[in-house]
C-alpha positions, 0 to 999 in steps of 0.5 A: 500500500502507498502512503496517502499523501496528506493523511498524517495519521501516523504523525499524530496518533502514535507516541514516540518515546525517543527524541527527535528534531523539535521534540527533544523529549519525544512526542505524546500520543494524539499530538500533531508532530511539529514536522507535519505541515499544513497539508499533513505532509512530513517536512523531514520525510526525505531528511537523514534526521527523520527518526528511525521509528518514523522511517520504519512505519509502513502504510498497510491496510491493517494500519491505515484502513481506507481513509484518513479518519479510519487510520487515525482511529486504528492507530489511536486504538493501537496506541491505547492498547500498547500504552504503558500504564 
């Protein structure tokens, strides 16, 4: 599956525990990454500073569903299921 240009769900729903540019303490779940532009495109997608956790995410039907809204719902649910309490 190709990434839906302008979706940005993977840059919002998941938390990122490691430091990344503009997020030195990581990124909390359901917080828009500061690298996501107004068109929901990653501003550092092709940059060597793009974190490995971001690079490792692959768009799949299981993760992204059939729409941006579905992707946000799926990824938010996965985040909630895997969050440390």
